[in-house]
C-alpha positions as CSV (number, residue, x, y, z in Angstrom):
1,X,0.0,0.0,-0.1
2,X,2.9,2.5,0.6
3,X,4.2,2.3,-2.9
4,X,0.7,2.9,-4.2
5,X,0.5,5.9,-2.0
6,X,3.5,7.2,-2.8
7,X,2.5,7.2,-6.7
8,X,-0.6,8.8,-6.0
9,X,0.8,11.5,-4.0
10,X,3.9,11.9,-6.7
11,X,1.0,12.0,-9.5
12,X,-0.5,15.1,-7.5
13,X,2.9,16.6,-6.6
14,X,4.1,16.5,-10.3
15,X,1.0,18.5,-11.3
16,X,1.4,21.1,-8.4
17,X,5.4,21.3,-8.9
18,X,4.5,22.0,-12.9
19,X,2.4,25.2,-11.8
20,X,4.9,26.3,-9.1
21,X,7.9,26.2,-11.5
22,X,6.8,26.6,-15.0
23,X,9.6,27.3,-17.8
24,X,10.5,26.6,-21.2
25,X,13.3,23.8,-20.3
26,X,10.7,21.9,-18.2
27,X,8.8,19.0,-19.7
28,X,5.4,19.9,-21.3
29,X,3.9,16.7,-21.4
30,X,1.5,15.5,-18.9
31,X,3.0,11.9,-18.6
32,X,6.4,13.1,-18.4
33,X,5.4,15.6,-15.6
34,X,3.6,12.9,-13.8
35,X,6.7,10.4,-14.0
36,X,8.9,13.2,-12.7
37,X,6.4,13.9,-9.8
38,X,6.4,10.3,-8.9
39,X,10.3,10.0,-9.2
40,X,10.3,13.3,-6.9
41,X,7.9,11.5,-4.3
42,X,10.2,8.4,-4.1
43,X,13.4,10.7,-3.9
44,X,11.6,12.9,-1.0
45,X,10.4,9.3,0.8
46,X,14.1,8.0,0.4
47,X,15.9,11.1,1.7
48,X,13.1,11.4,4.3
49,X,14.0,7.9,5.8
50,X,17.5,8.3,5.4
51,X,17.6,11.6,7.5
52,X,15.3,10.0,10.2
53,X,12.2,12.3,9.1
54,X,10.1,9.2,8.2
55,X,10.0,5.9,9.7
56,X,10.7,2.7,7.5
57,X,7.0,2.2,6.3
58,X,6.3,5.8,6.0
59,X,6.3,7.7,2.6
60,X,6.8,11.4,2.1
61,X,3.9,13.6,2.7
62,X,2.4,15.8,0.4
63,X,4.6,18.7,0.8
64,X,7.7,16.7,0.8
65,X,6.6,15.1,-2.5
66,X,6.1,18.5,-3.9
67,X,9.6,19.7,-2.9
68,X,11.1,16.4,-4.2
69,X,9.1,17.0,-7.4
70,X,10.4,20.6,-7.9
71,X,14.2,19.4,-7.1
72,X,13.6,16.6,-10.0
73,X,12.2,19.1,-12.4
74,X,14.9,21.7,-11.8
75,X,17.5,18.8,-12.3
76,X,15.6,17.8,-15.4
77,X,15.3,21.4,-16.7
78,X,19.1,21.9,-16.2
79,X,20.1,18.7,-18.1
80,X,17.6,19.6,-20.7
81,X,19.3,23.1,-21.4
82,X,22.8,21.7,-21.6
83,X,21.8,19.3,-24.4
84,X,20.1,22.0,-26.3
85,X,22.2,23.8,-28.6
86,X,21.4,27.1,-30.2
87,X,22.2,28.0,-34.0
88,X,22.4,31.6,-35.4
């Protein structure tokens, strides 16, 4: 049940993170934004458990998942902008 809850929270966190952090380098597709939100929720859960904020069977809360999704979106935007070249 914990993994399913993390996926649902990550889905919602990805949508909220996209509204908080819009930009041209951010993913514009609904599916990619959702996947990055879910990855952010898993990252927040892992880091929270490693730092002792959450117990072994606890997942990240909504706010933690949104912060994790924003971090993942920022990293994605940084990587996407490095791979893009401009021509004059």
